[in-house]
TORTIDO-368128 format. One record per residue (C-alpha): residue in one letter; x, z, y. Coordinates in steps of 0.1 Angstrom, whole numbers, plus 2048, in hexadecimal, padded with zeros to 3 digits. Layout:
<recs>
AXZY
...
</recs>
This chain:
<recs>
M79F872821
R78B86B83F
P77784883E
F78482D855
I76C826871
P779809884
L7778078AB
R76F7E28A8
V7697C888F
Y7777A4893
Y76978B87A
E76A768872
E748754872
V74E74B84F
V74B772845
K72676D847
E72475482A
Y72F771813
E71978D807
Q7347A880D
G73A79A82F
K71479E839
Q7147C082D
L7347CC840
L7267BA860
A7057CC85B
R7147EC855
Y72A7EB875
E70E7DE88B
K6F87FA87E
M71481388B
N7148028AE
I7397F68A7
P7437D78BC
L7427B78A7
I75779A8B5
S7577788A7
I77A7678A2
Q787745898
S7A2752882
H7AE773875
H7D176687B
R7CE7618A0
I7B87798B2
Q7C076E8D6
E7B678E8E8
L7CD7A18D0
R7EB78C8CB
H7FC7958EC
L7F37B98F1
P8127CF8F8
N8227E58DC
K8138038EC
E7EF7FA8E0
F7FB7F98BC
T7EA8188AE
K7CA80E8C2
M7CB7ED8B0
K7CF7FF88E
K7AB80A892
Y79E7E5893
L7917D4874
I7927B086E
L77C79D857
G78477A84B
T78F76582B
R7B076081C
K7BB73E81F
T7DB73D80A
I7D674B7E6
K7F87457D5
L80575E7BB
T82A7667C1
P84076F7A2
N84F7907A5
N8667A678F
K85E7CA79A
S83C7DA79B
G82B7BB78B
D83379877E
F81E78A799
I8167947BC
V7F078A7C2
P7E67847E7
F7C679A7E6
T7A87A47F9
S7BA7B5816
S7D97B682A
G7E67D2844
C7DB7F5844
T7CB80F85B
A7E9828856
S80782786F
C82782C859
L84482A86E
Y856815855
C83B7FC84C
Y8487DA843
L82A7C984E
V8327D0871
C8517BA86B
H83C79E861
F81C7A3878
N8287B9893
T80C7C98A5
N7F37B5890
S7FA7C9870
Y7D57D7873
L7BF7D7855
R7B17B384B
I7987B082F
Y78F78E81F
M76E785811
N77876A7F6
R7817837DC
D77176C7C0
E78774F7CA
I7A57677CB
L79D7767A8
N79775279A
N7BB74B7A4
V7C776678E
K7B175C772
K7C0739774
M7E4748772
I7DA75D754
I7CD73F740
K7ED72974B
L80574573E
G7F374E720
E80476F71C
H80279372B
R80D79674F
I80B7B176A
Y7FA7A678B
E8017BC7AA
L7E17C07C2
G7E67CA7E6
S8097C87EA
N8057C2810
S7E77DC814
D7DA7F9802
M7BF7F37EA
V7B58187E8
L7AF81980F
E79E7F780F
N7888037F1
T77781D807
I76B7FF81C
T7637E5804
G7627F17E1
N77A7D47D9
L7947E97C5
R77A7F67AC
W76C7D17AA
A78F7C47A2
I7967DF787
E7767D8775
A77D7B3777
F7A17B9768
G7907CE74E
K77F7B0741
L79D79B73F
E7B4793724
N7DB795729
A7DA7A374C
T7E37C475C
A7DC7CE781
T7F37E3793
F7EE7F27B5
A80080D7CA
T7F28257E4
K7F88407FC
F7D484A7FC
D7BF8657E6
A79E8557E8
V79C84C7C3
D77B85B7B8
D76983A7BB
L78382C7A0
L77E848785
T75F83B776
A76B816776
D76B804757
H7927FB758
N7967F8733
G7BB803735
H7C27E374B
T7CD7F576B
Q7E980A776
M7EC81E796
R80D8267A7
I8098447BE
S8228417DC
I8328627E4
N84B8717FD
P853893808
Q8368A481A
E84D8A883A
I85488283B
I82F87A834
E82588F851
K83E88186A
V84285C85D
E821852849
F80785A862
G7E2855855
T7EB858831
S7E2873816
S7F7891812
L8108957F5
K7F98AD7E4
E7DA8977E7
R7ED87B7DB
I7F988E7BC
I7D589B7B6
A7C98767B8
A7E486E79E
N7D7887786
K7B387C78B
M7BB859783
F7D0863765
E7B4877757
A79C85975B
G7B3843745
Y7CB83175C
R7F082E759
I80183E776
G822837787
L8358477A4
N8408307BF
I85A8467D2
A85C8317F3
P86982D808
I886846806
I891850828
L8B486182E
V8AA87684B
E8BD898851
G8B58AF833
W8A989581D
E8B68A27FE
V8A58C4801
M8848B2809
Y88689A7EB
E88F8B77D4
N8708CB7DF
M85B8AB7DB
F8678A67B6
K8618CC7B0
E83D8C87BC
V8388A97A7
K8448BD789
E82F8DB78F
S80F8C6799
L80E8A7784
L7FD8AA762
P8158AE744
K80888F732
L80987A752
K82F883756
E836879733
Q829854739
L83685375E
F84883476B
I85B83678B
E86481D7A8
I87D8267C0
I8808157E1
F89781C7FD
M88B815822
T88F7F6833
Y8897F8856
G8827DD872
L8887DA897
P8647D189C
N85C7F488D
F8758038A5
Y8667F38C3
I8427F88B9
N84881C8AF
T85B8238D1
E8418188E7
S8208208D3
M82C8408C4
P84884D8DB
K84A8708CC
A84D8648AA
V86E867895
N88784C89A
L88F83D877
L8A9824883
D8CA83787C
K8E581B882
C900834877
K8F2834853
M8E280F853
R8EE7EC852
T8DC7CB859
K8C77BC83E
G8BC799849
L8AF79386C
G8A47B0880
K8A27C9861
Y8B87E5856
T8BF7F8837
Y8D681482B
R8FB80D829
N909811805
E91E83180C
Y8FC842812
R8E48307FD
N8F78307DC
P8FD8577DD
A8D985B7E7
E8D08477C8
E8E285D7B3
I8D487D7C0
I8B286D7BC
R8B9867798
R8C5889790
Y8A589779E
I891882787
E8A688D767
K8A28B1774
Y87F8B377C
L86D897767
P86A893741
E88487B72F
E865866729
A86185E74D
T87283C754
I88082A773
S871808777
Y8887FD792
I89C8087B1
V8A17F47D0
</recs>
């Protein structure tokens, strides 16, 4: 995984009040990267109205600020609560990215300096509940990616390692986990490695790690004592998908460590695709594959599409059969959406 070096850094002035903010600004100033002061990471005037064709360039910008709203959201899938954590957005350009539906071209990487305030909110929730819960970190970012810039994931893992009644969980499409292998996690963190067939990764998940690299990362983390899950997401029903996904499961069977497979938990998510994705992809990456297949898809809320049941339901059965065929009985499916 190549280190992310931004073309520009936009920062709120309050960033200078945090030690991590000072360090990041000093780092990028030393690299002669333009530093641009802004009033709010939500409203960067010179970026708000840029045309869609500028999307891939904007993905190379980094925004530093503070998270203003820190409210834990109940969840019944990957965790009991989703924690608004230390970043949002991403440097990758996955064609289906759901953040594009919310932020449009402004789905670039934002990093927030007030990490202690965020963690303190988690601690308050732990005390309030008084019983074990799972807290998802980075649900609208990739914490492994962010960690290569800030070290915040390692910091969070070690913080959760000291907490009672709390497990942290995160998903990633990146393989840069070496910094996490020696973290004192105390068994309080689990990682879900997001996978797709290599053909889809190459054509759809631009800027992410390969399937092989992700599997190697999962093995490393398991050997370091973390619990590991597979996040099969999103399942995309392109032509020839059945063969692609079966080959993916074959590679998983052959490459994942035997003991890892026996404790494996699996999340299965079918693709939701938005009109903002379509327009931005068409204008900024005109040679990219078009994922909007209206013959197979139906509307799912305003400006969003998902697969019709006559395509989705048989696909779910096929994926279930692949899991039964290529993974041990001990591997469990946590949920399918």
